[in-house]
GUTILUM-663851 format. One record per residue (C-alpha): residue number from 1; y, z, x. Coordinates in Angstrom, 3 decimals. Layout:
N
+-----+----------+----------+----------+
: num :    north :       up :     east :
+-----+----------+----------+----------+
: NUM :        Y :        Z :        X :
...
+-----+----------+----------+----------+
//
This chain:
57
+-----+----------+----------+----------+
: num :    north :       up :     east :
+-----+----------+----------+----------+
:   1 :   65.600 :   67.598 :   77.809 :
:   2 :   64.950 :   71.281 :   77.148 :
:   3 :   63.115 :   71.696 :   80.452 :
:   4 :   66.020 :   70.033 :   82.277 :
:   5 :   68.458 :   72.544 :   80.740 :
:   6 :   66.221 :   75.466 :   81.734 :
:   7 :   66.015 :   74.107 :   85.259 :
:   8 :   69.807 :   73.870 :   85.483 :
:   9 :   70.211 :   77.456 :   84.256 :
:  10 :   67.761 :   78.716 :   86.878 :
:  11 :   69.531 :   76.856 :   89.679 :
:  12 :   71.355 :   79.434 :   91.812 :
:  13 :   72.597 :   77.157 :   94.604 :
:  14 :   76.174 :   78.060 :   95.450 :
:  15 :   76.033 :   81.392 :   93.643 :
:  16 :   76.403 :   83.340 :   96.905 :
:  17 :   79.412 :   81.279 :   97.896 :
:  18 :   81.122 :   82.004 :   94.583 :
:  19 :   80.433 :   85.733 :   94.973 :
:  20 :   81.890 :   85.761 :   98.487 :
:  21 :   84.940 :   83.852 :   97.256 :
:  22 :   85.505 :   86.398 :   94.477 :
:  23 :   85.218 :   89.272 :   96.946 :
:  24 :   87.679 :   87.539 :   99.261 :
:  25 :   90.160 :   87.061 :   96.418 :
:  26 :   89.893 :   90.716 :   95.390 :
:  27 :   90.428 :   91.892 :   98.973 :
:  28 :   93.455 :   89.603 :   99.294 :
:  29 :   94.948 :   91.037 :   96.094 :
:  30 :   94.488 :   94.601 :   97.370 :
:  31 :   96.031 :   93.745 :  100.748 :
:  32 :   99.028 :   92.035 :   99.137 :
:  33 :   99.589 :   95.005 :   96.830 :
:  34 :   99.371 :   97.439 :   99.751 :
:  35 :  101.799 :   95.403 :  101.851 :
:  36 :  104.276 :   95.183 :   98.992 :
:  37 :  104.190 :   98.944 :   98.486 :
:  38 :  104.715 :   99.817 :  102.157 :
:  39 :  106.771 :   96.768 :  103.098 :
:  40 :  110.202 :   98.239 :  102.505 :
:  41 :  109.416 :  101.427 :  104.430 :
:  42 :  108.046 :   99.428 :  107.334 :
:  43 :  111.167 :   97.270 :  107.324 :
:  44 :  113.353 :  100.384 :  107.515 :
:  45 :  111.407 :  101.683 :  110.507 :
:  46 :  111.702 :   98.386 :  112.380 :
:  47 :  115.426 :   98.205 :  111.625 :
:  48 :  115.933 :  101.734 :  112.957 :
:  49 :  114.002 :  100.925 :  116.130 :
:  50 :  115.997 :   97.713 :  116.574 :
:  51 :  119.289 :   99.570 :  116.112 :
:  52 :  118.330 :  102.195 :  118.678 :
:  53 :  117.320 :   99.540 :  121.192 :
:  54 :  120.591 :   97.620 :  120.731 :
:  55 :  122.719 :  100.764 :  120.976 :
:  56 :  120.845 :  101.981 :  124.054 :
:  57 :  119.814 :  105.345 :  122.585 :
+-----+----------+----------+----------+
//
């Protein structure tokens, strides 16, 4: 039983996948935070461009 437990603790199958998933989650969090911080400014720019196109200026 003890050797079976040691074997399970040494098993690293899937460890790389978990690490890549954690990295992906962290990158997604950073991207979402960045988009939230610049989202309102970007919206203002697009609204100004849209207004100028509609008004013909």
